[in-house]
N, C-alpha and C positions, 0 to 999 in steps of 0.2 A: 270266287276263290274255291268254294266247296266243290264245284263241278270238276275242277282240275285235280283235286285231291281225292275225290270219291273213290276212284278205282284203286290207287295205291294203298289208301288207308283201309279200304274194304278188303284188299288182299292181305294186309297185315292182320286185320281182325280175323279173317278166315283162317289164316295160318295159326293164329293163337288158339282158335277153337279146335282145330284139327290136331295140333301138336302141342300139348301142354308144356313140354320141355323146351320148345323153341322160344316161347314168349312169356312163360310164367315163372314166378318166383319159386323158391324152395317149398313154400307152403302148399303147392299144388302137385308135388311130385310123389305124393303118397306117404310121406313120412312125417309131415308136419300138420299144420292147421287143417281141419276138415274143410273140404270144398272141392268138388269135382267140377269139371268144365260144364257139365250139364246143369249142375246146381247154380253155377254162376249165371248161365244164360237164363235159367228160369227166374232168378232173382232180379235180373236187369229189365226193368220196365221201360227204361229210357233207351231208345235205339242209338247206335253209334253215331249216326249223322247228327242227331240232336246234341249229343255229348260234344262232338267236334265243334258244332256251331257255338255252344256255350263257352267252350274253352277258348275259341278264337275271339269271342267278345271280351273275355277276361284278359287274354294275352295275345294281342294281334301278332300275326306272323304266318309261318308255314308249318302245318302239322307234319311231323316226321314219324310219329308212332302213336297208336292208340291200342290199348289192351284192357281186357277185363280182368280185374284182380279182386282178391278178398283182402281187405285191410281192416284191422280192428273190428272184426265181425261185421263189416259192411261190404257189400259188393260195390266196386268202384271202377269207373272208366278212368284209366290213367292215360292222359293225353299229353304228349310232349310236343311243344311248340318252339320252333326256332324263330326268334325275333329278328327284326331288321338290324339290330345292334350286334347280332351274332351270338347272343346268349340263349341258352336252352332253358325253357321253363316247363316244369311239370305242373299240370293242372289236373288234380283229381276231381272227378265229377261223381256225385252220389248217383249210382245207377238206378236207384228207386225214385228219387225226387228230382233229379236233374240239376241240383244246385252245386256250385263250386264249393268244395270243402276247404281248400286253402291253395296256395301256390308256392312253389319253391323254384328259385333260379339256381340252376346248376352252374358251378364255376369250373372252367377248364383247369385241369391239373397239368401243369407243365413239368416235364421231367427235366432234371438237370443231370448232365453227364460229367 
């Protein structure tokens, strides 16, 4: 499964590193929490492919996004996985230790007209 996802996920990761506004939260746009892209990359000892593998072990499915973020003073790989049940799960991976921090299932918000 990782072979098929490696190119799209690496493209997403590359875009995140090249353009902080495309994939990063407010904390990386220069007005909030300290942390530039180069600092995030320097702090991440766990490579993206290992973070994806760990995330898929915790939440099987298809990886749709992976990005490097700063959360609560930690550098974290935020991996989003779409499960076979159609639910999206966010799996934050500690970018220094490679461990799963926690998991959160996103629920679809249905609009009513």
